[in-house]
matplotlib code that plots the C-alpha trace (Angstrom):
import matplotlib.pyplot as plt

x = [12.3, 11.0, 7.3, 6.0, 4.8, 1.0, 0.0, -3.1, -5.1, -3.8, -7.2, -7.8, -4.4, -5.2, -8.6, -7.2, -4.6, -7.4, -6.7, -10.2, -13.0, -12.2, -14.3, -12.6, -9.2, -10.0, -10.8, -7.4, -5.7, -7.4, -6.6, -2.9, -2.7, -1.1, 2.4, 4.1, 7.9, 8.2, 5.9, 2.4, -0.2, -3.5, -4.5, -7.2, -6.0, -2.6, -1.5, 1.3, 3.1, 2.0, 5.1, 7.6, 5.8, 6.5, 3.1, 2.4, -0.8, -0.3, 3.4, 2.8, 4.0, 1.2, 2.1, 0.3, 1.9, -0.5, 2.2, 3.8, 2.7, 3.3, 2.2, 2.6, 3.0, 2.8, 5.5, 4.7, 7.4, 9.2, 8.8, 11.9, 12.4, 13.1, 11.0, 12.0, 13.6, 15.5, 15.1, 11.3, 11.0, 8.0, 9.0, 7.5, 7.3, 4.7, 2.2, 2.4, 3.0, -0.3, 0.5, 1.6, 4.1, 7.7, 7.8, 10.7, 11.0, 12.4, 15.0, 14.5, 13.5, 15.1, 13.0, 12.3, 11.3, 7.7, 6.0, 6.1, 7.8, 7.3, 6.9, 7.1, 8.3, 9.5, 13.3, 14.2, 12.1, 13.2, 16.9, 16.5, 14.5, 17.3, 20.2, 21.7, 22.3, 18.5, 18.2, 14.7, 13.3, 12.0, 10.1, 10.2, 8.4, 10.5, 9.8, 13.0, 14.4, 15.2, 14.1, 14.8, 16.7, 15.6, 18.7, 18.7, 17.0, 19.7, 22.4, 20.8, 20.3, 23.9, 25.3, 26.5, 29.6, 29.1, 31.6, 31.0, 30.8, 28.7, 24.9, 22.5, 18.8, 16.8, 14.1, 13.4, 10.6, 9.3, 5.7, 5.2, 7.2, 6.6, 8.8, 11.7, 10.6, 9.5, 8.0, 9.9, 9.7, 12.9, 13.2, 16.3, 17.5, 20.1, 19.9, 22.6, 21.8, 20.0, 20.8, 17.9, 18.6, 22.4, 21.9, 19.5, 21.6, 24.6, 22.9, 21.8, 18.3, 18.0, 15.0, 12.4, 10.1, 10.6, 8.0, 8.6, 5.6, 6.5, 8.7, 8.7, 4.9, 3.8, 2.4, 1.4, -1.9, -4.4, -2.9, -3.0, 0.1, 0.4, -1.9, -1.1, -2.6, -1.8, -0.2, -2.3, -1.6, -0.6, 1.8, 3.4, 3.8, 5.5, 7.9, 8.8, 9.4, 11.6, 14.0, 13.8, 11.7]
y = [-25.3, -24.4, -24.8, -26.8, -24.8, -24.5, -26.5, -25.5, -27.3, -26.4, -25.4, -23.1, -21.4, -20.9, -19.4, -17.0, -15.9, -15.0, -17.6, -19.0, -20.1, -23.1, -25.4, -24.1, -24.5, -28.2, -28.7, -27.1, -29.5, -32.6, -31.6, -31.4, -27.6, -26.9, -27.7, -27.3, -27.0, -28.3, -31.3, -31.6, -32.2, -33.9, -34.9, -32.7, -33.5, -32.0, -29.5, -26.9, -24.3, -20.9, -19.2, -21.4, -23.4, -22.4, -22.8, -22.5, -22.6, -23.4, -22.7, -19.2, -18.6, -17.6, -15.4, -16.8, -14.9, -12.3, -10.1, -9.3, -6.1, -5.3, -1.8, 0.1, 3.9, 6.6, 8.8, 12.5, 14.8, 16.7, 13.8, 12.1, 8.4, 8.1, 6.9, 9.9, 13.3, 15.3, 18.4, 18.2, 17.7, 15.6, 11.9, 8.5, 7.7, 10.5, 8.5, 5.4, 7.0, 5.7, 2.1, -0.3, -2.2, -1.1, -0.6, 0.4, 1.3, -1.0, 1.0, 4.7, 7.5, 10.9, 13.8, 15.1, 11.6, 10.5, 7.1, 3.6, 2.7, -0.5, -0.5, -3.7, -5.3, -8.4, -8.1, -11.1, -10.1, -6.4, -7.4, -9.5, -7.0, -4.4, -6.7, -6.2, -9.9, -10.5, -7.8, -6.8, -4.7, -1.2, 0.9, 4.7, 7.3, 10.4, 13.8, 14.7, 17.7, 17.6, 15.5, 11.8, 10.3, 7.0, 5.2, 6.2, 3.0, 0.9, 3.0, 2.8, -1.0, -1.5, 0.4, 3.8, 4.6, 6.7, 8.0, 5.0, 2.4, 1.3, 1.0, -0.7, -0.1, -3.3, -1.7, 1.8, 3.4, 6.8, 7.4, 10.9, 13.5, 17.2, 20.1, 20.4, 17.5, 13.9, 11.3, 8.1, 4.8, 3.2, -0.2, -0.9, -3.5, -1.0, 0.5, 3.1, 6.6, 8.9, 6.3, 7.2, 10.9, 10.4, 8.0, 10.2, 13.3, 11.5, 10.9, 14.5, 14.4, 16.0, 14.9, 17.4, 15.0, 11.3, 8.8, 5.2, 3.3, -0.4, -2.7, -6.1, -6.9, -4.4, -1.3, 2.1, 2.0, 4.6, 5.0, 8.7, 10.6, 10.1, 7.1, 3.5, 0.2, -3.4, -5.6, -8.3, -12.0, -12.1, -9.2, -10.8, -14.1, -12.4, -10.6, -13.8, -15.5, -12.7, -13.1, -16.9, -17.2]
z = [25.3, 21.9, 21.2, 18.2, 15.2, 14.9, 11.8, 9.8, 7.1, 3.7, 2.3, 5.3, 4.7, 1.0, 1.8, 4.4, 1.8, -0.5, -3.2, -3.2, -1.0, 1.2, -1.0, -4.2, -2.5, -1.8, -5.4, -6.4, -4.0, -5.3, -8.9, -8.1, -8.6, -5.2, -4.0, -0.6, -0.4, -4.0, -3.6, -5.1, -2.4, -3.1, 0.4, 1.9, 5.4, 4.8, 7.4, 7.0, 9.0, 7.4, 8.7, 6.9, 4.1, 0.5, -1.1, -4.9, -6.9, -10.6, -10.0, -8.6, -5.1, -2.6, 0.3, 3.3, 6.2, 7.3, 9.0, 5.6, 3.8, 0.1, -1.2, -4.4, -4.1, -6.7, -5.3, -6.2, -7.5, -4.7, -2.2, -0.9, -0.9, 2.8, 5.8, 7.9, 7.0, 9.7, 7.6, 7.7, 3.9, 2.7, 2.5, 1.8, 5.5, 5.9, 3.9, 6.1, 9.5, 10.8, 10.0, 12.8, 10.6, 10.2, 6.4, 4.2, 0.5, -2.1, -3.9, -4.3, -6.7, -6.6, -5.4, -8.9, -10.2, -9.9, -10.0, -8.8, -5.5, -3.5, 0.3, 2.3, 5.5, 3.7, 3.9, 1.8, -1.2, -0.9, -0.8, -4.0, -5.9, -5.3, -5.9, -9.4, -10.0, -10.4, -13.1, -12.3, -15.1, -14.4, -16.9, -17.2, -19.2, -19.8, -21.4, -23.1, -25.0, -28.7, -31.7, -31.1, -34.1, -35.6, -34.5, -30.8, -29.6, -31.2, -29.6, -26.2, -26.3, -27.6, -24.7, -23.7, -21.7, -18.6, -16.0, -13.8, -16.5, -19.5, -19.4, -21.8, -22.1, -22.3, -24.5, -25.8, -27.9, -28.7, -27.5, -28.9, -30.7, -31.0, -32.0, -29.5, -27.2, -27.1, -24.8, -24.6, -22.8, -21.5, -19.8, -17.7, -15.2, -13.8, -10.4, -10.3, -9.0, -11.6, -14.2, -16.6, -16.4, -16.9, -19.8, -21.7, -21.0, -22.4, -25.7, -26.0, -24.6, -21.2, -19.1, -18.3, -16.5, -15.4, -14.2, -13.3, -14.5, -13.7, -11.7, -13.4, -13.8, -11.2, -13.0, -11.9, -13.7, -12.5, -9.1, -8.2, -6.9, -3.2, -3.2, -2.1, -2.9, -1.9, -4.5, -6.0, -5.6, -9.3, -8.9, -5.8, -7.6, -10.5, -8.2, -6.4, -9.7, -10.9, -8.0, -7.7, -4.5]

ax = plt.figure().add_subplot(projection="3d")
ax.plot(x, y, z, "-o")
ax.set_aspect("equal")
plt.show()
């Protein structure tokens, strides 16, 4: 015999999720800013099941389950994107070994690549973020060899043929240029292995250093290498929107 779900007042759920105080959440509800499962709710007595309800405020989804964890990590160079390593090499799992949740990384960065990596126990969101059909944008800053010609951005956004098929950059710009090297920013929705390094190498600009600085609207910011931080409600809402959740 299955037990009935425990229903909780909507304003209490919003307050617990950190959206606003309970009083402020009540005002949001009355003003029609809150929807549950696609329907605008204005009644203060409304109760919901926090485990299943899809709640949005001003159109942005609010994560109300307190068992779900969403973290941003600045992966240092030399660290492997695995939760365990049978060869004893430093890996992402070392940084969250003391947490009780069973976390996993969303996608991966090769050992020589630094920067933003997401960790979570939300399987559905992670699956969609990694699935190529959702074309989630990822931003990288690369130090490359050589002088970058004026027309390189147009070439990269038009498409370059690699051994495993063509690839197009979504955006490209030069951040800094010095004799023999340059700093460039490249935005891709591709997820193939070593895609940024292979792409830039193909056009004659081998990568000396590579940092992922953003995944959709989640940015690395001032997060130090080896450090973690929880995603903000705005960042989570953006990720959900990017993958249709």
